[in-house]
VOPAGU-2260 file (C-alpha; in pm, 1 decimal, decimal comma):
REM VOPAGU-2260
SITE   aa  ch    i         X         Y         Z
SITE  UNK   A    0   -1540,9   -1557,3     946,9
SITE  UNK   A    1   -1536,0   -1349,6    1264,5
SITE  UNK   A    2   -1361,7   -1038,4    1385,6
SITE  UNK   A    3   -1095,8   -1206,3    1597,9
SITE  UNK   A    4    -761,9   -1024,2    1561,9
SITE  UNK   A    5    -538,0   -1281,0    1726,4
SITE  UNK   A    6    -187,9   -1259,2    1583,9
SITE  UNK   A    7    -239,6    -925,6    1409,6
SITE  UNK   A    8     -10,7    -628,3    1463,1
SITE  UNK   A    9    -182,4    -289,9    1447,5
SITE  UNK   A   10     -51,9      65,9    1431,5
SITE  UNK   A   11    -313,5     311,6    1554,3
SITE  UNK   A   12    -237,5     682,8    1532,0
SITE  UNK   A   13    -419,1     918,0    1764,4
SITE  UNK   A   14    -481,7     622,0    1989,2
SITE  UNK   A   15    -450,8     796,0    2325,2
SITE  UNK   A   16    -800,5     941,8    2337,6
SITE  UNK   A   17   -1148,6     943,8    2185,0
SITE  UNK   A   18   -1219,2     710,6    1895,2
SITE  UNK   A   19    -855,4     602,8    1884,9
SITE  UNK   A   20    -851,5     491,4    2247,0
SITE  UNK   A   21   -1183,0     307,8    2212,8
SITE  UNK   A   22   -1047,5     131,0    1904,0
SITE  UNK   A   23    -716,5      42,0    2067,3
SITE  UNK   A   24    -902,0    -115,9    2359,2
SITE  UNK   A   25   -1133,6    -311,3    2128,4
SITE  UNK   A   26    -848,2    -431,7    1907,4
SITE  UNK   A   27    -659,6    -554,4    2212,6
SITE  UNK   A   28    -965,9    -732,9    2348,5
SITE  UNK   A   29    -986,2    -918,8    2018,8
SITE  UNK   A   30    -627,9   -1042,2    2051,4
SITE  UNK   A   31    -424,5    -788,6    1852,6
SITE  UNK   A   32     -88,7    -639,0    1940,5
SITE  UNK   A   33    -156,2    -262,7    1934,7
SITE  UNK   A   34      99,1      14,5    1889,1
SITE  UNK   A   35     -59,0     336,5    2013,4
SITE  UNK   A   36     109,7     620,8    1827,9
SITE  UNK   A   37      17,7     965,2    1955,2
SITE  UNK   A   38     174,5    1308,8    1973,7
SITE  UNK   A   39      91,6    1306,7    2344,4
SITE  UNK   A   40     342,1    1044,4    2453,2
SITE  UNK   A   41     233,3    1049,6    2817,5
SITE  UNK   A   42    -131,1     986,5    2727,8
SITE  UNK   A   43     -29,0     710,2    2487,0
SITE  UNK   A   44     180,5     546,7    2757,7
SITE  UNK   A   45    -110,3     561,0    3002,8
SITE  UNK   A   46    -344,8     405,0    2743,8
SITE  UNK   A   47     -99,8     124,0    2670,9
SITE  UNK   A   48     -50,9      50,9    3041,2
SITE  UNK   A   49    -425,3      30,3    3091,7
SITE  UNK   A   50    -464,2    -215,4    2805,2
SITE  UNK   A   51    -177,8    -429,0    2934,5
SITE  UNK   A   52    -326,4    -432,0    3284,4
SITE  UNK   A   53    -650,7    -561,0    3133,1
SITE  UNK   A   54    -465,2    -852,7    2973,0
SITE  UNK   A   55    -404,4    -705,5    2628,6
SITE  UNK   A   56     -77,9    -635,1    2445,1
SITE  UNK   A   57       4,2    -274,3    2368,2
SITE  UNK   A   58     296,9     -37,0    2340,8
SITE  UNK   A   59     305,1     340,2    2317,2
SITE  UNK   A   60     509,5     542,5    2070,4
SITE  UNK   A   61     530,9     920,9    2076,5
SITE  UNK   A   62     470,1    1028,5    1716,6
SITE  UNK   A   63     382,6    1346,5    1530,0
SITE  UNK   A   64     209,6    1215,5    1217,4
SITE  UNK   A   65     274,3    1544,9    1036,4
SITE  UNK   A   66     651,9    1492,9    1065,1
SITE  UNK   A   67     814,0    1246,9     824,9
SITE  UNK   A   68    1107,1    1162,4    1052,2
SITE  UNK   A   69     878,3    1105,7    1350,4
SITE  UNK   A   70     661,4     870,0    1144,3
SITE  UNK   A   71     965,4     678,6    1016,0
SITE  UNK   A   72    1099,7     641,8    1370,1
SITE  UNK   A   73     760,1     517,2    1490,9
SITE  UNK   A   74     737,7     252,7    1218,7
SITE  UNK   A   75    1093,9     139,5    1286,5
SITE  UNK   A   76    1023,7     103,2    1658,6
SITE  UNK   A   77     708,4    -100,5    1600,8
SITE  UNK   A   78     884,6    -335,1    1358,5
SITE  UNK   A   79    1175,4    -383,9    1597,9
SITE  UNK   A   80     931,4    -500,1    1865,3
SITE  UNK   A   81     679,7    -702,4    1664,1
SITE  UNK   A   82     835,2    -742,7    1315,7
SITE  UNK   A   83     519,0    -682,0    1113,5
SITE  UNK   A   84     229,6    -441,1    1064,8
SITE  UNK   A   85     -96,3    -599,0     950,6
SITE  UNK   A   86    -326,0    -301,7    1006,4
SITE  UNK   A   87    -280,4      75,0     997,8
SITE  UNK   A   88    -560,2     284,9    1146,1
SITE  UNK   A   89    -501,4     652,5    1065,9
SITE  UNK   A   90    -713,0     796,1    1343,8
SITE  UNK   A   91    -504,3    1102,9    1435,2
SITE  UNK   A   92    -665,4    1432,0    1345,5
SITE  UNK   A   93    -955,2    1660,0    1419,2
SITE  UNK   A   94   -1072,0    2014,1    1372,7
SITE  UNK   A   95   -1120,3    2290,2    1627,6
SITE  UNK   A   96   -1325,9    2596,8    1706,1
SITE  UNK   A   97   -1078,2    2805,9    1505,7
SITE  UNK   A   98   -1213,6    2665,2    1178,7
SITE  UNK   A   99   -1469,7    2858,6     976,7
SITE  UNK   A  100   -1584,0    2976,7     636,8
SITE  UNK   A  101   -1320,8    2996,7     363,7
SITE  UNK   A  102   -1345,3    3375,7     351,6
SITE  UNK   A  103   -1242,8    3430,7     711,4
SITE  UNK   A  104   -1091,5    3113,3     860,5
SITE  UNK   A  105    -749,8    3134,3    1019,5
SITE  UNK   A  106    -499,1    3015,7     757,6
SITE  UNK   A  107    -269,3    2879,7    1026,8
SITE  UNK   A  108    -559,5    2661,0    1137,9
SITE  UNK   A  109    -615,1    2550,1     778,0
SITE  UNK   A  110    -257,1    2429,1     742,1
SITE  UNK   A  111    -258,6    2268,4    1087,2
SITE  UNK   A  112    -565,1    2060,9    1000,9
SITE  UNK   A  113    -440,1    1966,7     654,7
SITE  UNK   A  114     -97,9    1866,2     790,3
SITE  UNK   A  115    -239,8    1640,3    1060,1
SITE  UNK   A  116    -551,4    1496,6     894,7
SITE  UNK   A  117    -443,0    1466,1     530,3
SITE  UNK   A  118     -64,0    1489,9     518,5
SITE  UNK   A  119     -32,4    1276,5     831,7
SITE  UNK   A  120    -248,5    1007,0     673,9
SITE  UNK   A  121     -35,9    1019,5     358,8
SITE  UNK   A  122     291,0     996,5     553,8
SITE  UNK   A  123     180,1     694,1     756,0
SITE  UNK   A  124      55,6     515,1     443,6
SITE  UNK   A  125     378,6     602,3     263,7
SITE  UNK   A  126     587,3     455,5     546,8
SITE  UNK   A  127     384,8     138,1     607,6
SITE  UNK   A  128     260,3      27,3     265,0
SITE  UNK   A  129     603,3    -106,8     157,0
SITE  UNK   A  130     603,4    -340,0     458,4
SITE  UNK   A  131     251,4    -457,6     375,4
SITE  UNK   A  132     366,8    -525,8      19,5
SITE  UNK   A  133     647,4    -744,5     156,0
SITE  UNK   A  134     390,4    -927,3     371,3
SITE  UNK   A  135     154,9    -969,5      71,9
SITE  UNK   A  136    -136,7    -802,1     243,3
SITE  UNK   A  137    -277,3    -568,1     503,0
SITE  UNK   A  138    -562,7    -337,5     594,3
SITE  UNK   A  139    -549,5      41,9     604,3
SITE  UNK   A  140    -832,2     229,6     773,2
SITE  UNK   A  141    -843,2     604,7     717,8
SITE  UNK   A  142   -1052,1     852,1     913,1
SITE  UNK   A  143   -1264,3    1076,9     694,6
SITE  UNK   A  144   -1585,1    1248,1     809,2
SITE  UNK   A  145   -1953,5    1301,6     746,4
SITE  UNK   A  146   -1854,9    1658,9     659,0
SITE  UNK   A  147   -1651,6    1534,7     361,7
SITE  UNK   A  148   -1931,7    1311,7     235,1
SITE  UNK   A  149   -2225,0    1551,6     270,6
SITE  UNK   A  150   -2063,2    1893,2     288,6
SITE  UNK   A  151   -2138,8    2124,0     579,7
SITE  UNK   A  152   -2082,1    2492,6     638,7
SITE  UNK   A  153   -1830,9    2684,1     849,1
SITE  UNK   A  154   -1567,8    2412,2     888,0
SITE  UNK   A  155   -1392,6    2450,0     554,9
SITE  UNK   A  156   -1042,5    2351,6     664,8
SITE  UNK   A  157   -1163,5    2029,0     822,7
SITE  UNK   A  158   -1399,3    1952,8     533,0
SITE  UNK   A  159   -1121,3    2004,9     278,3
SITE  UNK   A  160    -875,0    1786,6     469,2
SITE  UNK   A  161   -1122,1    1504,1     523,9
SITE  UNK   A  162   -1233,0    1525,6     160,3
SITE  UNK   A  163    -871,4    1473,7      65,5
SITE  UNK   A  164    -855,3    1166,8     291,0
SITE  UNK   A  165   -1163,8    1029,3     117,8
SITE  UNK   A  166   -1010,6    1070,1    -230,3
SITE  UNK   A  167    -673,2     939,0    -115,6
SITE  UNK   A  168    -843,0     628,9      21,5
SITE  UNK   A  169    -999,0     545,2    -313,6
SITE  UNK   A  170    -674,4     610,5    -499,9
SITE  UNK   A  171    -472,8     386,0    -266,9
SITE  UNK   A  172    -732,8     109,2    -283,7
SITE  UNK   A  173    -702,0     109,7    -663,0
SITE  UNK   A  174    -322,5     107,2    -664,5
SITE  UNK   A  175    -242,1    -146,6    -394,5
SITE  UNK   A  176    -513,5    -409,8    -424,6
SITE  UNK   A  177    -287,7    -631,4    -636,5
SITE  UNK   A  178     -66,5    -673,6    -329,2
SITE  UNK   A  179    -357,0    -783,6    -111,5
SITE  UNK   A  180    -378,5    -446,0      61,7
SITE  UNK   A  181    -726,2    -311,6     121,9
SITE  UNK   A  182    -786,1      55,4     198,3
SITE  UNK   A  183   -1110,9     187,4     340,2
SITE  UNK   A  184   -1232,0     496,6     521,1
SITE  UNK   A  185   -1471,3     568,5     803,6
SITE  UNK   A  186   -1694,6     875,0     784,0
SITE  UNK   A  187   -1829,7     943,6    1133,3
SITE  UNK   A  188   -2087,3    1208,2    1209,5
SITE  UNK   A  189   -2104,3    1361,3    1555,0
SITE  UNK   A  190   -1921,3    1133,8    1797,1
SITE  UNK   A  191   -1941,9    1230,5    2161,9
SITE  UNK   A  192   -1577,7    1215,2    2257,1
SITE  UNK   A  193   -1470,7    1432,0    2548,3
SITE  UNK   A  194   -1328,6    1692,9    2311,2
SITE  UNK   A  195   -1637,2    1713,6    2089,1
SITE  UNK   A  196   -1870,9    1733,3    2386,4
SITE  UNK   A  197   -1694,4    2052,1    2494,4
SITE  UNK   A  198   -1807,8    2256,8    2193,8
SITE  UNK   A  199   -2111,6    2076,8    2047,0
SITE  UNK   A  200   -2402,2    2077,5    2289,9
SITE  UNK   A  201   -2741,2    1904,7    2257,1
SITE  UNK   A  202   -2893,2    2229,0    2126,2
SITE  UNK   A  203   -2684,4    2203,4    1807,9
SITE  UNK   A  204   -2914,2    2151,7    1504,4
SITE  UNK   A  205   -2701,8    1864,5    1378,6
SITE  UNK   A  206   -2852,8    1649,4    1654,1
SITE  UNK   A  207   -3183,7    1655,2    1465,4
SITE  UNK   A  208   -3020,1    1461,9    1180,8
SITE  UNK   A  209   -2899,8    1176,3    1400,1
SITE  UNK   A  210   -3188,8     935,2    1361,1
SITE  UNK   A  211   -3057,1     689,1    1618,7
SITE  UNK   A  212   -2904,3     944,0    1853,3
SITE  UNK   A  213   -2542,1    1059,5    1881,1
SITE  UNK   A  214   -2262,8     808,3    1837,2
SITE  UNK   A  215   -2013,9     705,5    2102,6
SITE  UNK   A  216   -1647,0     632,5    2026,6
SITE  UNK   A  217   -1721,8     262,2    2072,9
SITE  UNK   A  218   -1968,1     274,4    1780,9
SITE  UNK   A  219   -1689,2     380,0    1545,7
SITE  UNK   A  220   -1447,0     132,4    1701,9
SITE  UNK   A  221   -1687,3    -150,9    1619,4
SITE  UNK   A  222   -1670,6     -72,3    1247,9
SITE  UNK   A  223   -1295,2     -21,8    1263,8
SITE  UNK   A  224   -1270,6    -369,6    1416,1
SITE  UNK   A  225   -1461,0    -513,4    1119,9
SITE  UNK   A  226   -1226,9    -344,0     871,2
SITE  UNK   A  227    -920,1    -457,1    1064,0
SITE  UNK   A  228   -1033,7    -818,6    1067,9
SITE  UNK   A  229   -1043,7   -1087,8     800,3
SITE  UNK   A  230   -1422,1   -1046,6     790,8
SITE  UNK   A  231   -1361,2    -755,5     550,4
SITE  UNK   A  232   -1118,0    -932,5     315,4
SITE  UNK   A  233   -1320,8    -841,7       5,1
SITE  UNK   A  234   -1391,6    -479,9      95,9
SITE  UNK   A  235   -1169,4    -202,2     -37,2
SITE  UNK   A  236   -1219,3     152,8    -157,2
SITE  UNK   A  237   -1528,5     188,7      61,2
SITE  UNK   A  238   -1632,0     498,0     254,0
SITE  UNK   A  239   -1838,9     370,9     544,2
SITE  UNK   A  240   -2058,8     612,3     739,2
SITE  UNK   A  241   -2101,4     592,9    1114,8
SITE  UNK   A  242   -2339,3     885,9    1144,1
SITE  UNK   A  243   -2661,7     755,4    1299,5
SITE  UNK   A  244   -2841,2     800,4     969,4
SITE  UNK   A  245   -2746,3    1167,9     920,9
SITE  UNK   A  246   -2637,1    1109,2     561,2
SITE  UNK   A  247   -2984,2     968,6     484,2
SITE  UNK   A  248   -3169,8    1259,8     644,3
């Protein structure tokens, strides 16, 4: 059983850049219809056009995953165009340099991260799971983090939000398996997206933990492809690291 996605309809949040964009491109290459949902509508539109020019099938939908109405409108638009959603990849999120230790981090930053990373994941699952129930199956891929699995210092907002995603993943896997819905999470370590490369340089001590070197967005996309495909039909509730061995260090 391979990782061909022909005939599958995928909603990918945060798909206009970084890991999301790499995943959208890989999904399309494997035959999926991809709805790129991103708060940056212009970037999402550009990503979809590029995929279509390369022979894939993609649409863009401007969507703020932290807003319930925006999420509902996004799901409605996708279903009007392609009538089903087989895979949801909750890739939208990310921390920033404004994060820090719990005693002094900016509380506005805390709520921003929680609303996008955790609440946004919950809202998208809440909106799409009923359609997967009607279809008698589907795959949900949530984006957690190495920080949530191992615990690291001075990024407490991000760690808390991604820890919540990890726990939510396991809870959803338990509840929805009887409908053929599998729910798994990815836990990347340092991934050299353009944004990450701006504030984590090669002198950062975390590089010493990456036994196989830093990951590229395509490395995470490869595992997302596996979870989106029928090759992972018997995998649910799993938290899968993509951290170049950092969690084994």
